[in-house]
C-alpha positions in Angstrom: 12.7 -17.1 -0.8 14.9 -15.7 -3.6 14.2 -12.0 -3.1 15.0 -12.1 0.7 18.3 -13.9 0.0 19.0 -11.3 -2.7 18.0 -8.5 -0.4 20.5 -9.7 2.3 23.2 -10.2 -0.4 22.5 -6.6 -1.8 22.8 -5.1 1.7 26.1 -6.9 2.3 27.6 -5.6 -1.0 26.3 -2.1 -0.6 27.5 -1.8 3.0 31.0 -2.9 2.0 31.2 -0.4 -0.9 29.2 2.5 0.6 29.1 2.1 4.5 26.7 5.1 5.0 24.1 3.8 2.5 21.0 2.0 3.8 19.1 -0.4 1.5 15.5 0.4 2.3 13.7 -2.0 0.1 14.2 -4.4 -2.9 11.2 -4.8 -5.2 11.1 -7.3 -8.0 9.9 -5.8 -11.3 8.9 -8.5 -13.7 11.0 -11.6 -13.8 14.4 -10.1 -14.3 14.6 -6.6 -12.7 15.2 -5.5 -9.1 14.3 -1.9 -8.0 16.5 -1.0 -5.1 15.6 2.0 -2.9 18.5 3.5 -0.9 19.0 6.3 1.5 22.1 8.0 3.0 22.6 10.7 5.6 23.8 13.1 3.0 20.8 12.3 0.7 20.7 10.3 -2.5 22.3 11.8 -5.6 22.7 10.5 -9.1 26.4 9.9 -8.4 25.6 7.8 -5.4 23.0 5.8 -7.4 25.7 5.2 -10.0 28.3 4.1 -7.4 25.8 1.7 -5.8 24.8 0.3 -9.2 28.5 -0.3 -10.1 29.1 -2.0 -6.7 26.2 -4.4 -7.5 28.0 -5.9 -10.5 27.6 -9.5 -9.0 23.8 -9.0 -8.8 23.6 -7.4 -12.3 24.8 -10.8 -13.7 21.4 -12.2 -12.8 19.1 -9.1 -12.8 18.7 -5.8 -14.3 19.1 -3.3 -11.4 17.4 0.1 -10.9 18.8 2.0 -8.0 16.6 4.9 -6.8 16.1 7.4 -3.9 13.1 6.8 -1.7 11.5 10.1 -2.7 8.8 11.8 -0.6 6.8 8.5 -0.2 9.8 6.9 1.5 9.3 3.3 2.5 9.4 2.5 6.2 10.8 -1.0 6.7 12.4 -1.0 10.1 11.4 0.2 13.6 14.1 2.8 13.5 12.5 4.4 10.4 9.2 4.9 12.2 11.1 6.4 15.2 13.0 8.8 12.9 9.7 10.0 11.3 7.6 10.5 14.4 5.3 13.5 13.6 5.1 12.7 9.9 2.1 11.0 8.1 2.3 7.4 6.8 0.2 4.8 5.0 0.4 1.4 6.6 -0.8 -1.8 5.1 -1.2 -4.7 7.6 -0.8 -8.4 7.0 -4.2 -9.0 8.7 -7.1 -6.7 9.3 -7.2 -4.7 12.5 -10.5 -3.1 13.5 -11.9 -4.2 10.1 -9.2 -2.6 8.0 -6.0 -3.6 6.3 -4.9 -0.1 5.2 -4.5 2.8 7.7 -3.3 6.4 7.2 -2.3 8.7 10.0 0.4 10.5 11.9 3.2 8.5 13.4 2.7 9.4 17.1 5.2 7.0 18.7 7.4 4.0 17.9 9.8 1.6 19.5 11.3 -1.8 18.7 8.0 -3.6 19.2 5.2 -1.4 17.8 4.1 1.9 16.2 1.3 4.1 17.2 -0.6 6.0 14.5 -3.1 8.8 15.1 -5.8 7.9 12.6 -9.3 9.2 11.6 -10.6 6.5 14.1 -8.3 7.4 17.0 -5.1 5.9 18.1 -4.0 2.6 16.6 -1.2 0.5 18.0 0.4 -2.0 15.5 3.2 -4.4 16.1 5.9 -4.1 13.5 5.6 -7.8 12.7 2.0 -7.1 11.5 3.1 -4.4 9.0 3.2 -5.7 5.4 4.2 -2.3 3.9 4.5 1.3 5.1 5.4 4.6 3.4 5.5 8.2 4.3 2.6 10.0 2.5 4.2 13.4 2.0 1.4 15.1 4.1 
């Protein structure tokens, strides 16, 4: 899959140029643009986005690149992200329905390397990370 290969390539380039920067997600926009969400312990500034964009010169030969902060609806793409944001609210979209639903909203109650537990309007929901298609903080 092209985007996964590109995602790994982007992570390698960014970590070499900016070791504290984490590539959260790479989204294709149309046929020739990649939107890249980054985060850093000190936060994401315009300066940091510019440095990351410059570091991605090899990628920019093939794609237009948009480097952005995650904003308040930060994507959660790894188990460590869920662990970091225990107590916050998230929207989680599953690969297959669980209890008749694909999309769930709730508080991240617990998380480990295997699964996340959400406190939802229908009670506690345990979801394996492998079953999560997409997840974001909701800003609640």
